Residue, then its C-alpha position, 0 to 999 in steps of 0.5 A: x373379246x369385249x369392245x373396251x377390250x379391243x379398243x385397248x388391245x396394243x400390246x407390242x409384239x418383241x418385232x415391234x408389230x401390234x397383236x391386231x384383227x384388221x377384219x374384226x377391228x374395222x367391222x366393230x366401229x362401222x356401226x358405231x353412232x359416231x362418226x368413224x373412218x380407218x386409215x392405213x399408214x403411208x410411210x416414207x423412205x425414212x420409215x416415218x407416217x407422211x400420209x393416210x389412206x381412207x380403207x373404211x368409213x361409216x355412213x356417220x362418218x359420211x353424214x358429217x364430213x358431207x362426203x360419200x364413202x366412194x369419193x374416200x375410200x382408196x383416196x388419201x386423207x387430203x380428199x377430207x382436208x379439201x374442206x378443212x382449214x389447211x393449217x389443220x392438216x400439220x396439226x392432225x398429222x401431227x397428232x396422228x404420229x404422236x397416236x402410233x408412237x407414243x400408244x396414245x389416243x390423240x384428240x382436238x378440234x377442227x372445223x369443216x368449212x364444206x358443211x359448216x360443222x364443228x368436229x372433235x377428232x379422236x385419233x388412235x392407233x391400234x397398229x403400226x399400219x393402221x389409224x382410226x379416227x372417231x369424228x363427234x359433232x361438236x357444232x351446237x356446243x362450239x357455237x353456244x361457247x362461241x356465243x358466250x364468249x361473244x356475249x362476255x366480250x360485249x359485256x366486257x365493252x359495255x362495262x368499259x363504256x360504262x367505266x364500272x368495276x369488275x370483280x369476282x371473289x372465290x368464297x372458298x379460298x379467298x381468291x380475288x380478281x378485278x379489272x383495271x377500272x375497279x383500280x382506278x376508281x380508287x386511283x391506282x393500278x392493279x399492280x400496285x394494290x397486288x397481292x388484293x387479298x381480305x386484308x387489302x380490301x378492309x384496308x380500304x374500306x371507311x373505318x365507319x362502313x367496315x362492320x355492316x359490309x362484314x355482316x353482309x359477308x356473314x350473311x353470305x356465308x351462312x347462305x342467308x342472303x345470295x345477292x346484295x346492293x350497298x353503299x359505302x366508302x372507300x379510301x382514294x390513293x390521294x386520301x378523299x374516299x369515294x363513295x362505292x355502289x357494290x353489287x354482287x351475287x352468288x354465281x356458283x354453289x359447291x356440292x354442299x350448297x355453300x357458295x363459292x363465287x360471288x360476282x359483282x361490281x363497283x360504281x363510283x357514286x361520289x357525285x351522286x351522293x354528293x348531289x344527294x347530301x347537298x338536296x338533304x342539306x338544303x331540305x333541312x337547311x334555311x338557305x338565308x342563314x344556314x340554321x336548320x330550318x322548320x321541317x328539320x325540326x318537326x321530323x327529328x324533335x323525337x331525336x332531339x327530345x331524349x333522356x339523355x339531352x336532359x337537362x336540355x335549355x331551349x331559348x327563343x330569339x326574335x329580331x328586333x325591328x326586321x319588318x320595319x327594315x324590310x318596308x323601310x330599306x328593301x328585303x335585302x337590307x332585311x336580309x343582311x340584318x338577319x345575316x348579322x343577328x344569326x352570326x352573332x347567334x352562331x358565335x355564342x353557341x359554338x358547340x356541335x352538339x348545339x341545335x339552331x332553328x329558324x323557326x320562322x321569319x324573325x324567330x330563331x329556336x336555340x337547342x342546347x342539350x345537357x345545359x342547364x339555366x345559368x348556361x342558357x342565361x351566360x350564352x344569352x349575355x353573350x350573344x347580346x354582348x356580341x350584338x351591341x358590337x354590330x349594325x347594318x345601316x345604322x340599325x343596331x342588331x337587336x334580338x329579344x330572347x326567352x328560355x327554359x330548362x327541360x329537366x324531367x323527360x315526362x315534361x312536354x316539350x311544346x309547354x317547355x317551347x311556350x314557357x320559352x315564347x311567353x318569356x321572349x315576348x314580355x322581353x320583346x315588348x320594350x326591347x322591340x319598341x326601342x329599337x323602332x323607335x331608333x329605326x324610324x329615326x334612321x328612316x327619315x334620316x336616311x329619307x332625307x340623304x336620298x332627297x334634299x328636297x324632301x328634307x326641307x318639304x317635310x320640315x315646312x309641312x310640320x311647321x304648317x301643321x303646327x300653325x294650323x293646329x294652333x289656330x283650331x286651338x288644338x292642345x299642346x300634345x295633339x299639336x306636337x303630334x300634328x306636327x310630328x305627323x307633317x315631319x313624317x308624312x312621306x316616310x314611306x317615300x323609303x320604299x321609293x325608288x330614289x330615281x322617282x323621287x327626284x326626276x325632274x319631268x312628269x312622272x309616267x303613269x307606273x312611276x306615279x302608281x308607284x309613288x301612289x304606294x308611299x302612305x301605304x308604306x309608311x303606314x306599315x313603318x309607323x304602326x310597328x311602334x306603340x309611339x307612332x300608332x295614331x301618326x301611322x294613321x294621319x300618314x296613311x290617308x293625308x292623300x285621301x280627298x274630301x269628296x271621297x276620289x282620293x287614295x289609297x282607301x277612297x276615304x271622304x268627308x270626316x272618315x278621314x281625322x282632321x290631322x290627315x285633312x290638314x297635313x294634306x292642304x299643308x302638303x299641297x300648299x307647300x308644293x305650290x309655293x315651292x314648286x315641284x320639280x316639273x311646275x312652276x312655283x306660285x305665290x301665296x296669293x295664287x296658292x291660295x286661290x287653288x287651295x279656294x278652288x278645291x275647297x269641297x272637293x279636295x280639302x276640308x272647306x273650313x281648314x282652308x277657310x282657316x289656313x287661307x285667313x292664316x297666310x293672308x293676314x298681315 
């Protein structure tokens, strides 16, 4: 008889007893490579099994249980269970009873704390009198399973701590499993989204991102890829869009190699994407005006200069008087002028397709796709009309424009740009001069508002310059010019702190050095205008000395224009007669004596002689 035949021989007799050969059965299992124990079943008065007595065990059972056969044979099963969790005793009895009365093999797992091992127990009752037990050591497998479970729990704890949503997709059945965090990222609970299927997912993905995700799924189904790392938007419960980083990987396949299980994570990266977009925005935007910057223009010109945008008009715009405004009123006022100019440009170009670019300090480029020349002219007129209504600190917002239209893709954008730029500069020659002259008038008036003493001083110096020029036989035009230079000689003080200008005490070393900047500031202001370019040089040098020890350039003698030498004497005389905040007024005779003392060192001796004769003559 074969072993299998003997193992399966459980045919009941009419007396409900097995046809069973005890000795054959025992000898059959003694040499098995697994733990084996043979028990006699002990019944109670109600003919129910309540205990089991060891009859035979093999060497493998001894090894696995940690008990010797002499400790077991003839003893009840409780000897074995002394090293087993007692709760398992009842379970073992129950399974044994089922094995006996149902004629079925039973199995379960137990832990032997005596030898720190896990076993799988198989029970079989070949007759009502005997019970057979097979003991298989599953310690390695059990420890591996426990480790996997512990690892899974650790991973779940890590995932919870990192605030990550997890999911799993059966790609054959479409079944989806998500954790609670996945739903909470979108503002839901899992119950609110159940049942979660493909339609649920499609309904949450942003329409603009859906196709790329469906394409990715096809690549997975077709075994083109087995993992991915995507970013796309999903709709939050309150309606806004959440940026999701979705990482997925195929973790099991079917027998034919098709993907079966796909597992992955969802991370809310909205803050990260917003930061990236902010950085990108700032990298392509001028922070002062909000227009695109030169970098954007250089990097995106190829995408802009395409046939579908033809005809494309290009407008160059230059804000008039910005440099003069910066030098006179400071860069904060200059920034206000720029922002006001960009406001009117933006208002005049209201289409989303228009590109507004700040390409320089005061220069702007307006790109108008699908726009003919007549429309560009209309836009320029509209912007100019808006600009006429705007002022900054009394200064008109004035912008010079030039334009050109590109109609053929073969035309060079650079040539179109240069044509628009040349036309813009032609307009600027006239428009900028007018605005600069107006601005200079505003500067002088503003200086007078800052300091009444400066206003009176400037007017008196101008009158003194005029009288000296007449004594020196200047012609009418030069006399007017030197008088105007005398009036404007301190225009650079617009760039000096008002507290320094009106300080009643002697200036500190640092304050005096700051004040000494005013000739250069005045020069920069006036040199921007053709009408005042000569006067600018007189203003620059009116604090130079005849001996070369003046400022700012250290010029001497006739290197200094005669007009600047006249202004130097006129200003010094007025300061002596009318006094400085920290000096006592002098009489005419005292002032004349001081001028004579400084003649040949600070002042031109010839002009001093003429001026003293002028002020002392009856």
